[in-house]
Phi, psi and omega in degrees: 000159189281147176261151175233187176293340184252344180232136176286143179292137174255145183292152171233128177278144178253134181275144185284140176264010180183168183305321182242039187292139182283348176268348182313123173080001182265163187237142176234145174237140172248141175239119183263137182250332178287136182298315178298323175290322174303314183294321177296313182303320186292314183300310179303309180301312176304318187286314180302320183292321176288325174289317178302319183290320176300318181291340183282339177289144172300144189304319187284352176260355178284144182281335184237144187289341185218151179301325181297318179289325176300315184294317183301317181279340184265317186260152177284159178303317179300318177296321177300317183290328176290317179296319180303308179301321183287323180296318177289316180300315183265000178062060182250091180300323180309318182285304179316314186293330182266356176283146179298150177295143186283145176281134179261131180256121180247127176280000000 
């Protein structure tokens, strides 16, 4: 995960894109200096940590059957939409997968 002035960077493991990838086994850290990027990173980090904390609970002690249901009941629809936009902007599948499905409005 990205680092900011207030959060230390966490390493991100890179998966190999081929048998002999030069990136295989390496770790990358980003340090963000732009305020807007720092704000985005803080929102995303807070969300990931919230989800990780929920998943650490034993399954039989969880209030909701899925992480998406937990998120839906815990966060406002505005917060969920902001996270969805950030996950799409930065192509973060880990976050996209845990967000509740969007409701489709048909006229």
